[in-house]
N, C-alpha and C positions, 0 to 999 in steps of 0.2 A: 056435741050440743050446737044447735043454730043460735047465733047472736045476732041481733038486728041493732043498727044504730043509724042516725042521721045528722046532717047539720051539723057537722065537725067543724066547717070553716076554718080549716088550718091554713095559716099564713095570712089571715084577712084579718089587718090592723084594726079595721072599723067594728068588725064584732068583737075582737078580743077586748078593746076599750068597752063596748056597750055591756060585756059580760062581766066588766070590773078589774079587768086584768091591767097591770101595768105596762105591759109588753105582750107583744103577739108571741115572743118566745115562751115567756111564762104560760099564757094560754095553751100554746101547741104542746108543751112538756106536760102540763096537768093532763090534758086530754088523752094523750098517747099513753101516759102512766096509768090512769085508770082503764083505759082501754086493754092494756097489757096484763094488768092484775086478773081481768076476767076471761079472757080467752087463753087457750092453749093449742099445742100443736094440731091436735086431733079434732078441734072445733072448726066449725065454718062461721064466716063472719059475712053479714050482709051490710054495705054503708049505701044507706037509700037516699042518695042526693047530697049536694053542697058539701063536698069534701074538701075542697081546697082553692086556695089562690096562692100558688108557690111555684118555685122552679122545678125543674126536673130532679136535679139533685135532692130536693127537700122531699120530694113525692117517693122518692128512692129510698131514702132514710126512713121516712114514715113506712114504707111496705117492709123494709128489713127490720123494724122495730116489732113489728106485730108476728106473733108466733105462728098464727094459723096459716096452715099450708092453702086453704081455700079461703081467698077472700074475693068477694063479688062487689062491684060497684055499680051504682045506677046514677049516671051524670044527672045532676040538678041543675036549677035555673042559675044557681051562682056559681056553678064550675067553670070558672075562665080557665082553670087548670086542666080542664077536660082532655085537651089534646096532650096535655103534659103527661096526665096519667096513662093515656095509651102509648105515649114514647116510653114511660117509665116502666110498661107492662105490668101494670098492677093487675 
């Protein structure tokens, strides 16, 4: 099955606060857990922009937590981590 999502804003303290979270860690953990509840290894996931403001290690952790073997990312205008995503080979 194909899944589509966007505007995760992983690692973005401002967005986490704006969304009502006490910490960016709580924000990121909830988004990732909900994503992982829905997608399986045979699924295909498309993340359509504004993925993260994170370190290479955080992006790798994000990718490793997603069960899908096929994850496609469209870089968005808030993706300061776009270079990091490429380095982490998402």
